[in-house]
C-alpha positions in Angstrom: 0.0 0.1 -0.2 3.0 2.0 0.8 4.1 1.9 -2.4 1.1 2.4 -4.6 0.6 5.6 -2.6 4.2 6.8 -3.3 3.3 5.7 -7.3 0.2 7.8 -6.9 1.9 10.7 -5.4 4.8 10.4 -8.0 2.2 10.2 -10.9 0.2 13.6 -9.7 3.9 15.3 -9.2 4.4 14.4 -12.7 1.0 15.5 -14.0 1.8 18.4 -12.4 5.1 19.2 -14.1 3.9 18.0 -17.4 1.0 20.4 -16.7 3.3 23.4 -16.3 5.2 22.1 -19.7 1.6 21.9 -21.2 1.0 25.7 -20.5 4.2 26.2 -22.5 3.2 24.0 -25.5 -0.3 24.3 -26.5 -1.1 27.0 -24.3 1.0 30.2 -23.5 4.4 31.6 -25.3 7.2 31.3 -22.7 7.0 34.5 -20.8 11.2 34.8 -20.7 10.8 34.5 -24.7 8.0 37.3 -24.6 10.5 39.4 -22.3 13.4 38.9 -24.8 11.4 39.8 -27.9 10.0 42.9 -26.0 13.4 43.8 -25.5 14.7 43.5 -29.2 11.6 45.7 -30.2 10.0 42.9 -31.9 13.0 43.2 -34.4 12.9 40.3 -36.9 16.1 37.9 -37.6 17.6 37.9 -41.1 20.3 35.3 -40.2 19.7 31.6 -39.0 21.6 31.6 -35.4 20.1 34.5 -33.3 21.5 37.7 -35.3 18.8 40.2 -35.5 18.5 43.0 -37.6 17.0 46.5 -37.0 14.1 46.1 -39.4 10.9 45.1 -37.2 8.3 42.9 -38.6 5.8 45.8 -39.0 8.5 48.0 -40.8 9.1 45.3 -43.2 5.6 44.8 -43.9 5.1 48.5 -44.9 8.4 48.6 -46.6 8.0 49.7 -50.7 8.8 47.1 -53.1 8.5 44.4 -51.1 6.0 41.1 -51.0 4.0 43.0 -48.2 2.1 45.4 -50.7 0.6 42.3 -52.1 -1.1 41.0 -49.5 -4.9 40.2 -49.8 -5.5 39.9 -46.1 -8.3 41.4 -44.7 -9.5 39.8 -41.8 -8.4 42.4 -38.3 -7.3 39.4 -36.7 -5.2 38.2 -39.3 -3.6 41.4 -40.0 -3.0 41.8 -36.5 -0.9 38.6 -36.3 1.2 39.7 -39.3 2.2 42.6 -37.4 3.1 40.6 -34.2 4.0 36.9 -35.6 6.5 36.0 -32.5 3.1 36.1 -30.1 2.0 33.0 -29.1 -1.8 32.7 -28.6 -3.7 30.9 -26.2 -6.0 28.5 -26.6 -8.9 29.9 -26.1 -7.5 32.7 -28.6 -6.9 30.1 -31.4 -10.5 29.3 -31.1 -12.1 32.4 -31.0 -9.5 33.3 -34.4 -11.3 33.5 -37.2 -11.2 30.3 -40.0 -8.5 30.6 -42.3 -9.5 30.6 -46.3 -6.8 28.7 -48.7 -5.4 32.0 -49.8 -5.2 33.2 -46.2 -3.4 30.2 -45.3 -0.9 30.5 -48.2 -0.1 34.0 -47.2 0.5 33.0 -43.7 3.0 30.3 -44.8 4.7 32.8 -47.2 5.3 35.0 -44.5 6.5 32.6 -42.0 9.1 31.5 -44.9 10.3 35.2 -44.8 11.1 34.7 -40.8 14.4 33.1 -40.4 14.3 33.3 -37.1 11.6 30.7 -35.5 11.1 32.5 -32.2 9.7 35.3 -34.5 7.5 33.1 -36.2 5.6 31.0 -32.8 2.0 32.9 -33.1 2.0 32.0 -36.8 2.9 28.3 -36.4 0.2 28.1 -33.7 -2.4 29.2 -35.7 -1.6 27.5 -39.0 -1.4 24.3 -36.6 -5.2 25.0 -35.3 -6.7 26.3 -38.5 -4.6 25.0 -41.4 -4.7 21.9 -43.5 -2.6 20.2 -46.2 -0.2 23.4 -47.2 0.1 24.2 -43.4 1.1 20.5 -42.8 3.5 20.3 -45.6 5.3 23.7 -44.3 4.8 22.7 -40.2 6.4 19.0 -41.5 9.4 20.7 -43.3 10.1 23.2 -40.9 10.8 20.3 -38.1 12.6 18.4 -40.4 14.4 20.3 -43.3 14.2 24.0 -43.0 16.9 24.0 -40.5 19.1 21.5 -41.6 22.6 21.7 -40.4 22.2 24.8 -38.4 22.8 24.7 -34.9 19.8 26.4 -33.1 19.7 28.6 -29.9 17.9 26.8 -26.9 15.0 29.3 -27.3 14.9 28.5 -31.3 14.6 24.8 -30.4 12.2 25.1 -27.9 9.5 26.6 -30.2 10.2 24.3 -32.9 9.4 21.6 -30.2 6.1 23.3 -29.5 5.3 22.7 -33.1 5.7 19.1 -32.4 2.8 19.2 -29.9 0.9 21.9 -32.0 0.8 19.2 -34.7 -1.9 17.6 -33.0 -4.4 20.3 -33.2 -3.5 19.9 -36.9 -4.2 16.1 -36.9 -7.9 16.8 -35.5 -8.9 16.9 -39.3 -5.4 15.9 -41.5 -4.6 12.4 -41.5 -1.1 13.3 -42.8 -0.7 15.3 -39.5 -1.7 12.3 -37.3 0.4 9.5 -39.6 3.7 12.1 -38.7 2.7 12.0 -34.8 2.7 8.1 -35.2 5.8 7.9 -37.0 7.1 10.4 -34.3 6.9 7.6 -31.8 9.8 5.8 -32.7 12.9 7.4 -32.0 14.8 6.3 -35.3 12.1 8.8 -36.9 13.8 11.4 -35.1 17.2 10.4 -35.5 16.9 10.3 -39.1 14.6 13.4 -39.8 16.0 15.6 -37.1 15.8 19.1 -39.0 18.6 21.1 -36.9 21.7 20.5 -35.0 21.1 20.5 -31.2 23.2 20.9 -28.1 22.0 17.8 -26.6 20.7 15.3 -29.6 19.5 12.4 -27.4 18.3 14.6 -24.7 16.4 16.3 -27.5 14.9 13.2 -29.2 13.6 12.1 -25.5 11.5 15.7 -25.5 10.2 15.4 -28.6 9.1 12.0 -28.0 7.2 13.4 -25.2 5.7 16.3 -27.3 4.7 13.5 -29.7 2.7 11.8 -27.4 1.0 15.0 -26.5 0.4 15.7 -29.8 -1.4 12.1 -30.2 -3.5 13.3 -27.4 -4.5 16.7 -28.7 -5.4 15.0 -31.8 -8.7 14.1 -30.0 -9.0 11.1 -32.2 -10.7 7.9 -31.3 -8.0 5.7 -32.5 -5.6 7.7 -30.4 -6.4 5.8 -27.2 -5.2 2.4 -28.6 -2.4 4.0 -30.2 -1.3 5.0 -26.6 -2.0 1.8 -24.8 0.4 0.4 -27.7 3.3 2.3 -26.2 2.8 0.6 -22.8 4.8 -2.4 -24.2 8.2 -2.8 -22.7 9.8 -2.7 -25.9 8.4 0.3 -27.1 10.6 3.6 -27.6 8.7 5.8 -25.1 9.1 2.7 -22.4 12.6 2.6 -23.1 13.2 6.1 -22.6 11.6 6.0 -19.4 8.5 8.2 -20.5 5.9 6.2 -18.7 4.5 9.7 -16.7 4.2 11.5 -20.5 2.2 8.3 -21.6 0.2 8.2 -18.8 -0.6 12.0 -18.4 -1.1 11.7 -22.2 -4.0 9.4 -21.7 -5.7 11.9 -19.5 -5.2 14.9 -22.2 -6.8 12.3 -24.7 -9.5 11.9 -22.2 -10.1 15.5 -21.8 -10.1 16.1 -25.6 -12.7 13.4 -26.5 -15.0 14.2 -23.4 -14.6 17.6 -23.2 -14.3 18.6 -26.8 -15.2 21.7 -27.4 -14.1 23.1 -23.9 -10.9 21.3 -24.2 -9.9 23.1 -27.8 -11.7 26.2 -26.6 -9.1 26.5 -23.6 -12.1 26.2 -21.0 -10.5 22.6 -19.4 -7.2 21.7 -18.2 -5.9 25.1 -18.4 -5.9 26.1 -14.5 -3.4 24.1 -12.2 -5.7 23.2 -9.3 -8.6 22.7 -11.8 -6.4 20.4 -14.1 -5.3 18.4 -10.8 -9.0 18.0 -9.6 -9.6 16.8 -13.1 -7.1 14.3 -13.1 -7.8 12.8 -10.0 -11.3 12.3 -11.0 -10.4 10.8 -14.3 -7.7 8.4 -12.1 -10.4 7.5 -9.6 -13.9 7.5 -11.2 -13.6 6.7 -14.9 -12.9 3.1 -16.3 -10.3 4.4 -18.5 -8.2 6.1 -15.6 -8.4 3.4 -13.1 -6.7 1.3 -15.6 -4.0 3.5 -16.5 -3.8 4.3 -12.5 -3.3 0.4 -12.1 -0.4 0.3 -14.9 1.1 3.1 -13.9 1.4 2.0 -10.3 2.8 -1.5 -11.4 5.7 0.1 -13.3 6.7 2.3 -10.8 6.6 -1.0 -8.3 8.9 -2.9 -10.8 11.2 0.0 -11.1 11.7 0.3 -7.4 12.9 -3.5 -7.3 
Protein backbone atom coordinates (compact mmCIF):
# COMPACT_ATOMS: atom_id res chain seq x y z
CA UNK A 1 0.00 0.00 0.00
CA UNK A 2 2.87 2.36 0.82
CA UNK A 3 4.46 1.76 -2.56
CA UNK A 4 1.13 2.28 -4.31
CA UNK A 5 0.61 5.55 -2.45
CA UNK A 6 4.09 6.71 -3.38
CA UNK A 7 3.42 5.80 -7.00
CA UNK A 8 0.18 7.76 -7.02
CA UNK A 9 1.93 10.79 -5.50
CA UNK A 10 4.68 10.44 -8.09
CA UNK A 11 2.09 10.39 -10.87
CA UNK A 12 0.32 13.46 -9.49
CA UNK A 13 3.64 15.30 -9.23
CA UNK A 14 4.49 14.19 -12.76
CA UNK A 15 1.18 15.53 -14.01
CA UNK A 16 1.80 18.88 -12.34
CA UNK A 17 5.22 19.16 -13.99
CA UNK A 18 3.83 18.16 -17.37
CA UNK A 19 0.88 20.52 -16.89
CA UNK A 20 3.38 23.33 -16.41
CA UNK A 21 5.18 22.29 -19.60
CA UNK A 22 1.79 21.98 -21.27
CA UNK A 23 1.13 25.64 -20.58
CA UNK A 24 4.32 26.30 -22.51
CA UNK A 25 3.24 24.19 -25.46
CA UNK A 26 -0.47 24.35 -26.26
CA UNK A 27 -1.25 27.35 -24.09
CA UNK A 28 1.21 30.18 -23.46
CA UNK A 29 4.28 31.50 -25.21
CA UNK A 30 7.05 31.31 -22.55
CA UNK A 31 7.34 34.52 -20.55
CA UNK A 32 11.11 34.80 -20.93
CA UNK A 33 10.73 34.54 -24.72
CA UNK A 34 8.21 37.38 -24.69
CA UNK A 35 10.55 39.46 -22.54
CA UNK A 36 13.48 38.92 -24.86
CA UNK A 37 11.42 39.72 -27.92
CA UNK A 38 10.13 42.85 -26.23
CA UNK A 39 13.64 43.89 -25.36
CA UNK A 40 14.64 43.42 -28.98
CA UNK A 41 11.82 45.71 -30.00
CA UNK A 42 10.28 42.79 -31.90
CA UNK A 43 13.13 42.85 -34.38
CA UNK A 44 13.24 40.18 -37.03
CA UNK A 45 16.17 37.87 -37.53
CA UNK A 46 17.77 38.06 -40.94
CA UNK A 47 20.19 35.26 -40.12
CA UNK A 48 19.69 31.72 -38.93
CA UNK A 49 21.68 31.73 -35.70
CA UNK A 50 20.00 34.35 -33.61
CA UNK A 51 21.36 37.57 -35.12
CA UNK A 52 18.74 40.26 -35.55
CA UNK A 53 18.51 43.26 -37.81
CA UNK A 54 17.12 46.67 -37.01
CA UNK A 55 14.04 46.16 -39.18
CA UNK A 56 10.88 45.14 -37.39
CA UNK A 57 8.21 42.86 -38.86
CA UNK A 58 5.85 45.82 -39.06
CA UNK A 59 8.39 47.97 -40.86
CA UNK A 60 9.16 45.23 -43.34
CA UNK A 61 5.46 44.75 -43.96
CA UNK A 62 5.24 48.37 -45.00
CA UNK A 63 8.49 48.62 -46.94
CA UNK A 64 7.90 49.64 -50.55
CA UNK A 65 8.81 47.16 -53.24
CA UNK A 66 8.36 44.08 -51.03
CA UNK A 67 5.87 41.23 -51.22
CA UNK A 68 3.96 42.87 -48.36
CA UNK A 69 2.36 45.30 -50.80
CA UNK A 70 0.63 42.40 -52.57
CA UNK A 71 -1.14 41.06 -49.49
CA UNK A 72 -4.84 40.33 -49.83
CA UNK A 73 -5.67 39.68 -46.16
CA UNK A 74 -8.59 41.73 -44.91
CA UNK A 75 -9.53 39.99 -41.63
CA UNK A 76 -8.37 42.25 -38.77
CA UNK A 77 -7.25 39.32 -36.56
CA UNK A 78 -5.06 37.92 -39.34
CA UNK A 79 -3.63 41.34 -40.15
CA UNK A 80 -2.85 41.86 -36.44
CA UNK A 81 -1.05 38.50 -36.32
CA UNK A 82 1.10 39.49 -39.28
CA UNK A 83 2.17 42.56 -37.35
CA UNK A 84 3.06 40.45 -34.27
CA UNK A 85 3.93 36.98 -35.62
CA UNK A 86 6.06 36.16 -32.56
CA UNK A 87 3.13 36.37 -30.11
CA UNK A 88 1.98 32.88 -29.21
CA UNK A 89 -1.79 32.79 -28.80
CA UNK A 90 -3.51 30.93 -25.97
CA UNK A 91 -5.79 28.04 -26.87
CA UNK A 92 -8.79 30.25 -26.12
CA UNK A 93 -7.46 32.89 -28.52
CA UNK A 94 -6.81 30.26 -31.18
CA UNK A 95 -10.37 28.99 -30.84
CA UNK A 96 -11.77 32.48 -31.36
CA UNK A 97 -9.43 33.17 -34.27
CA UNK A 98 -11.28 33.29 -37.62
CA UNK A 99 -11.06 30.34 -39.96
CA UNK A 100 -8.45 30.67 -42.69
CA UNK A 101 -9.29 30.65 -46.35
CA UNK A 102 -6.83 28.73 -48.58
CA UNK A 103 -5.45 32.09 -49.75
CA UNK A 104 -4.92 33.26 -46.15
CA UNK A 105 -3.29 29.97 -45.20
CA UNK A 106 -0.92 30.33 -48.13
CA UNK A 107 -0.16 33.93 -47.21
CA UNK A 108 0.63 33.08 -43.59
CA UNK A 109 2.98 30.35 -44.80
CA UNK A 110 4.72 32.79 -47.15
CA UNK A 111 5.11 35.21 -44.26
CA UNK A 112 6.61 32.42 -42.12
CA UNK A 113 9.14 31.62 -44.83
CA UNK A 114 10.34 35.22 -44.75
CA UNK A 115 11.13 34.93 -41.03
CA UNK A 116 14.40 33.07 -40.60
CA UNK A 117 14.36 33.00 -36.79
CA UNK A 118 11.68 30.54 -35.55
CA UNK A 119 11.20 32.45 -32.28
CA UNK A 120 9.77 35.30 -34.33
CA UNK A 121 7.12 33.10 -35.96
CA UNK A 122 5.68 31.26 -32.96
CA UNK A 123 2.22 32.79 -33.31
CA UNK A 124 2.06 31.93 -36.99
CA UNK A 125 3.03 28.32 -36.27
CA UNK A 126 0.22 27.88 -33.74
CA UNK A 127 -2.44 29.50 -35.95
CA UNK A 128 -1.44 27.33 -38.89
CA UNK A 129 -1.65 24.22 -36.70
CA UNK A 130 -5.05 25.15 -35.28
CA UNK A 131 -6.69 26.39 -38.49
CA UNK A 132 -4.59 25.11 -41.39
CA UNK A 133 -4.77 21.95 -43.46
CA UNK A 134 -2.58 20.23 -46.06
CA UNK A 135 -0.52 23.30 -46.95
CA UNK A 136 0.06 23.97 -43.25
CA UNK A 137 1.12 20.37 -42.69
CA UNK A 138 3.61 20.46 -45.53
CA UNK A 139 5.12 23.66 -44.19
CA UNK A 140 5.21 22.63 -40.50
CA UNK A 141 6.61 19.17 -41.20
CA UNK A 142 9.28 20.69 -43.45
CA UNK A 143 10.08 23.19 -40.69
CA UNK A 144 10.70 20.33 -38.27
CA UNK A 145 12.65 18.06 -40.61
CA UNK A 146 14.37 20.09 -43.29
CA UNK A 147 14.15 23.88 -43.17
CA UNK A 148 16.93 24.35 -40.59
CA UNK A 149 19.01 21.41 -41.77
CA UNK A 150 22.60 21.50 -40.50
CA UNK A 151 22.01 24.70 -38.53
CA UNK A 152 22.80 24.81 -34.82
CA UNK A 153 19.86 26.51 -33.14
CA UNK A 154 19.80 28.21 -29.76
CA UNK A 155 17.86 26.68 -26.87
CA UNK A 156 15.20 29.36 -27.36
CA UNK A 157 14.79 28.57 -31.05
CA UNK A 158 14.78 24.84 -30.35
CA UNK A 159 12.02 25.22 -27.75
CA UNK A 160 9.77 26.93 -30.30
CA UNK A 161 10.18 24.05 -32.73
CA UNK A 162 9.49 21.54 -29.96
CA UNK A 163 6.19 23.38 -29.43
CA UNK A 164 5.38 22.80 -33.10
CA UNK A 165 5.43 19.03 -32.50
CA UNK A 166 2.78 19.32 -29.80
CA UNK A 167 0.80 21.78 -31.92
CA UNK A 168 0.84 19.27 -34.76
CA UNK A 169 -1.79 17.41 -32.73
CA UNK A 170 -4.19 20.32 -33.23
CA UNK A 171 -3.69 19.99 -36.97
CA UNK A 172 -4.08 16.19 -36.74
CA UNK A 173 -7.66 16.61 -35.54
CA UNK A 174 -8.69 16.93 -39.18
CA UNK A 175 -5.55 16.14 -41.16
CA UNK A 176 -4.58 12.50 -41.69
CA UNK A 177 -1.06 13.33 -42.81
CA UNK A 178 -0.37 15.21 -39.59
CA UNK A 179 -1.67 12.27 -37.57
CA UNK A 180 0.56 9.86 -39.52
CA UNK A 181 3.52 12.17 -38.84
CA UNK A 182 2.84 11.92 -35.11
CA UNK A 183 2.50 8.13 -35.26
CA UNK A 184 5.88 7.95 -36.97
CA UNK A 185 7.28 10.27 -34.32
CA UNK A 186 6.63 7.67 -31.62
CA UNK A 187 9.67 5.83 -32.99
CA UNK A 188 12.90 7.45 -31.84
CA UNK A 189 14.63 6.43 -35.09
CA UNK A 190 12.22 8.70 -36.95
CA UNK A 191 13.62 11.69 -35.11
CA UNK A 192 17.21 10.50 -35.36
CA UNK A 193 16.84 10.21 -39.12
CA UNK A 194 14.72 13.29 -39.73
CA UNK A 195 15.70 15.83 -37.09
CA UNK A 196 15.99 19.05 -39.03
CA UNK A 197 18.63 20.95 -37.03
CA UNK A 198 21.74 20.49 -34.93
CA UNK A 199 21.25 20.31 -31.17
CA UNK A 200 23.61 20.73 -28.23
CA UNK A 201 21.97 17.63 -26.66
CA UNK A 202 20.66 15.38 -29.47
CA UNK A 203 19.57 12.45 -27.30
CA UNK A 204 17.92 14.70 -24.72
CA UNK A 205 16.15 16.49 -27.54
CA UNK A 206 14.85 13.23 -29.00
CA UNK A 207 13.44 12.26 -25.61
CA UNK A 208 11.67 15.63 -25.36
CA UNK A 209 10.37 15.33 -28.92
CA UNK A 210 8.97 11.90 -28.08
CA UNK A 211 7.15 13.32 -25.05
CA UNK A 212 5.72 16.14 -27.15
CA UNK A 213 4.72 13.63 -29.83
CA UNK A 214 2.69 11.79 -27.19
CA UNK A 215 1.08 15.11 -26.30
CA UNK A 216 0.34 15.72 -29.97
CA UNK A 217 -1.33 12.33 -30.34
CA UNK A 218 -3.52 13.21 -27.35
CA UNK A 219 -4.30 16.69 -28.68
CA UNK A 220 -5.56 15.16 -31.92
CA UNK A 221 -8.64 14.00 -30.01
CA UNK A 222 -8.99 11.04 -32.37
CA UNK A 223 -10.70 7.92 -30.99
CA UNK A 224 -7.96 5.70 -32.46
CA UNK A 225 -5.38 7.63 -30.44
CA UNK A 226 -6.48 5.70 -27.34
CA UNK A 227 -5.26 2.35 -28.70
CA UNK A 228 -2.07 3.97 -29.98
CA UNK A 229 -1.24 5.21 -26.49
CA UNK A 230 -2.01 1.80 -24.97
CA UNK A 231 0.32 0.24 -27.53
CA UNK A 232 3.16 2.39 -26.21
CA UNK A 233 2.92 0.66 -22.82
CA UNK A 234 4.70 -2.39 -24.20
CA UNK A 235 8.12 -2.78 -22.54
CA UNK A 236 9.92 -2.79 -25.89
CA UNK A 237 8.36 0.46 -27.15
CA UNK A 238 10.68 3.42 -27.52
CA UNK A 239 8.44 5.38 -25.16
CA UNK A 240 9.08 2.91 -22.36
CA UNK A 241 12.76 2.38 -23.16
CA UNK A 242 13.24 6.14 -22.82
CA UNK A 243 11.44 6.17 -19.45
CA UNK A 244 8.47 8.26 -20.62
CA UNK A 245 5.78 6.35 -18.72
CA UNK A 246 4.75 9.49 -16.83
CA UNK A 247 4.34 11.47 -20.06
CA UNK A 248 2.42 8.53 -21.52
CA UNK A 249 -0.09 8.38 -18.67
CA UNK A 250 -0.53 12.15 -18.69
CA UNK A 251 -1.18 12.03 -22.43
CA UNK A 252 -3.88 9.44 -21.83
CA UNK A 253 -5.54 11.92 -19.49
CA UNK A 254 -5.29 14.78 -22.02
CA UNK A 255 -6.80 12.52 -24.68
CA UNK A 256 -9.68 11.75 -22.34
CA UNK A 257 -10.26 15.49 -21.91
CA UNK A 258 -10.14 16.02 -25.67
CA UNK A 259 -12.61 13.19 -26.31
CA UNK A 260 -15.02 14.00 -23.49
CA UNK A 261 -14.71 17.79 -23.20
CA UNK A 262 -13.99 18.50 -26.85
CA UNK A 263 -15.37 21.99 -27.36
CA UNK A 264 -14.34 23.09 -23.88
CA UNK A 265 -10.90 21.50 -24.24
CA UNK A 266 -10.09 23.04 -27.62
CA UNK A 267 -11.60 26.31 -26.49
CA UNK A 268 -9.17 26.51 -23.56
CA UNK A 269 -11.94 26.27 -20.94
CA UNK A 270 -10.67 23.08 -19.25
CA UNK A 271 -7.22 21.78 -18.48
CA UNK A 272 -5.62 25.19 -18.29
CA UNK A 273 -5.54 25.96 -14.55
CA UNK A 274 -3.25 24.16 -12.07
CA UNK A 275 -5.78 23.35 -9.35
CA UNK A 276 -8.53 22.68 -11.85
CA UNK A 277 -6.49 20.26 -13.91
CA UNK A 278 -5.29 18.39 -10.81
CA UNK A 279 -8.90 17.90 -9.70
CA UNK A 280 -9.82 16.72 -13.18
CA UNK A 281 -6.91 14.32 -13.24
CA UNK A 282 -7.85 12.92 -9.85
CA UNK A 283 -11.46 12.44 -10.96
CA UNK A 284 -10.32 10.74 -14.15
CA UNK A 285 -7.99 8.40 -12.30
CA UNK A 286 -10.49 7.44 -9.60
CA UNK A 287 -13.89 7.56 -11.31
CA UNK A 288 -13.44 6.51 -14.92
CA UNK A 289 -12.74 3.02 -16.19
CA UNK A 290 -9.92 4.29 -18.42
CA UNK A 291 -8.32 6.30 -15.64
CA UNK A 292 -8.48 3.45 -13.14
CA UNK A 293 -6.89 1.07 -15.63
CA UNK A 294 -4.11 3.54 -16.46
CA UNK A 295 -3.50 4.16 -12.75
CA UNK A 296 -3.12 0.42 -12.10
CA UNK A 297 -0.67 0.13 -14.98
CA UNK A 298 1.37 3.11 -13.84
CA UNK A 299 1.51 1.87 -10.23
CA UNK A 300 2.70 -1.51 -11.48
CA UNK A 301 5.45 0.05 -13.59
CA UNK A 302 6.67 2.21 -10.73
CA UNK A 303 6.67 -0.78 -8.37
CA UNK A 304 8.84 -2.74 -10.82
CA UNK A 305 11.27 0.17 -11.02
CA UNK A 306 11.66 0.18 -7.24
CA UNK A 307 12.90 -3.39 -7.42
